[in-house]
C-alpha positions in Angstrom: 3.5 -53.3 57.1 4.1 -54.8 54.3 5.1 -58.4 54.7 8.2 -57.9 53.1 11.7 -56.5 54.8 12.4 -53.4 53.0 16.1 -51.8 53.6 16.3 -48.0 55.1 19.6 -46.8 52.8 20.9 -45.7 49.7 23.5 -47.1 47.6 27.6 -46.1 48.6 29.2 -44.5 46.2 31.9 -47.3 44.1 35.4 -45.9 43.2 37.3 -48.1 41.2 41.1 -48.2 42.5 43.6 -50.8 41.1 40.8 -53.2 40.5 39.5 -53.0 44.1 36.2 -51.0 45.1 36.6 -48.2 48.0 33.2 -47.2 49.1 32.1 -44.2 50.9 30.4 -44.9 53.9 28.6 -42.2 55.8 26.5 -44.5 57.7 29.7 -45.5 59.8 31.1 -41.9 61.1 29.9 -38.7 62.3 27.6 -37.0 60.8 28.5 -35.1 57.7 31.7 -37.6 57.5 32.2 -40.6 55.3 34.2 -43.5 55.7 36.5 -44.8 53.2 36.3 -48.2 53.1 38.4 -51.1 50.4 36.9 -53.9 49.3 40.4 -54.8 48.1 41.2 -58.9 47.2 37.2 -59.4 48.0 35.8 -57.0 45.3 34.6 -60.1 43.4 31.9 -60.8 45.9 30.6 -57.3 46.2 30.7 -56.8 42.6 28.9 -60.4 42.0 26.3 -59.0 44.7 25.5 -56.4 42.5 25.0 -58.5 39.4 23.2 -61.4 41.4 25.6 -64.0 41.7 27.4 -65.2 45.0 30.8 -65.9 45.0 33.1 -67.5 47.3 37.0 -69.1 47.5 38.6 -72.2 48.3 41.8 -73.5 48.9 43.2 -75.0 45.3 46.9 -75.4 47.4 48.0 -78.9 46.8 50.7 -77.9 48.9 47.7 -76.9 51.7 48.4 -78.9 55.1 44.3 -79.5 56.0 42.9 -79.2 52.9 45.6 -80.2 49.9 44.1 -78.7 46.9 40.9 -80.3 47.4 39.1 -76.8 49.7 35.8 -76.4 50.8 34.2 -73.0 49.0 34.0 -69.6 52.1 31.0 -67.6 52.4 32.5 -64.8 53.2 35.0 -65.3 51.2 38.6 -65.5 52.5 41.4 -64.0 50.1 43.9 -66.0 51.5 43.9 -69.3 52.9 43.9 -69.6 56.7 46.1 -72.7 57.1 48.3 -72.8 54.4 48.3 -68.9 53.7 48.2 -69.1 49.8 45.5 -67.2 47.7 42.1 -68.6 47.2 40.5 -69.3 44.1 37.4 -67.9 43.3 33.8 -70.2 42.5 30.1 -68.8 41.7 27.1 -70.9 43.7 25.0 -71.7 41.2 21.4 -71.4 42.1 22.4 -71.0 45.9 19.6 -72.5 48.2 20.4 -73.8 51.7 18.6 -74.3 54.9 17.6 -71.9 58.3 20.6 -72.8 60.4 19.5 -70.3 63.3 17.7 -67.6 63.4 16.9 -64.6 65.7 13.5 -62.0 65.1 15.0 -58.5 65.5 11.9 -56.0 66.7 14.2 -53.2 67.4 17.2 -52.4 66.0 20.0 -49.9 67.3 21.0 -46.7 65.7 21.7 -47.0 62.1 20.0 -50.0 61.3 19.5 -50.3 57.7 16.7 -53.1 57.8 13.4 -52.0 58.5 12.1 -53.9 61.9 10.7 -56.4 62.4 12.6 -58.7 60.9 14.3 -62.4 60.8 18.8 -62.3 61.6 19.4 -65.6 59.5 22.1 -68.3 59.4 22.3 -70.2 56.3 23.8 -73.7 55.8 24.5 -73.5 51.9 25.1 -77.3 49.9 28.7 -77.5 49.7 29.3 -74.6 51.5 32.3 -75.1 54.3 30.8 -72.1 56.5 27.4 -70.6 58.1 26.3 -67.3 55.4 24.8 -64.8 57.9 21.8 -62.5 56.6 18.3 -61.3 56.2 15.0 -63.0 55.4 12.5 -61.1 53.4 10.2 -62.7 54.4 8.3 -61.6 58.0 4.5 -62.5 58.2 5.1 -66.2 58.4 6.5 -68.2 62.0 9.8 -69.7 60.6 12.0 -72.7 62.3 15.0 -74.4 61.9 15.3 -76.0 58.8 13.5 -74.2 56.6 14.5 -74.2 53.4 15.2 -70.8 51.5 17.3 -69.4 48.7 19.5 -66.6 48.2 18.4 -63.6 46.2 20.0 -59.9 45.4 19.6 -56.2 45.4 20.9 -55.9 41.6 20.9 -52.7 39.3 19.4 -49.4 40.6 18.7 -51.3 43.6 22.0 -52.4 45.2 23.5 -51.0 47.8 27.0 -52.2 46.8 27.3 -53.5 50.7 26.5 -57.2 52.2 22.9 -56.0 52.3 22.3 -56.9 48.6 22.8 -60.2 49.3 18.8 -61.8 51.0 17.3 -64.8 51.6 13.2 -66.0 51.0 11.8 -69.1 51.9 11.3 -71.4 49.2 
């Protein structure tokens, strides 16, 4: 067994309709069938992952009752502000680093799990981001603890799956 987690999946097929990615997801349905899932207004997030970029959104509406135009970054992104319902603005997280906020060691996965077990499923707190980002740690040969520093890594190019699995974390 390698000390680094590997994926047990292949890239999903991407079709573009009106600037939105639509993926065929054979893993989500019965054998032989495909589930067609649109990323819609969140397409920039998934496209960014395949390009090695972590994209989030924030509210910049000065009339927002909560953020008043000074919203914090959300990852995963929201197309519209949950408080004022106006479109959110896209922004890239430069050099995304954070720390382990919480974790679970997964020794056995259920049917359809696309990550080789065992692995750490982690929640990451990033500086400047209002939300906690869920993902997986590529390192599995070391015991980890809450507070350990991590950095975002990406499956890009031919390694991209065109899903959330393209974002993973590495101990820094």
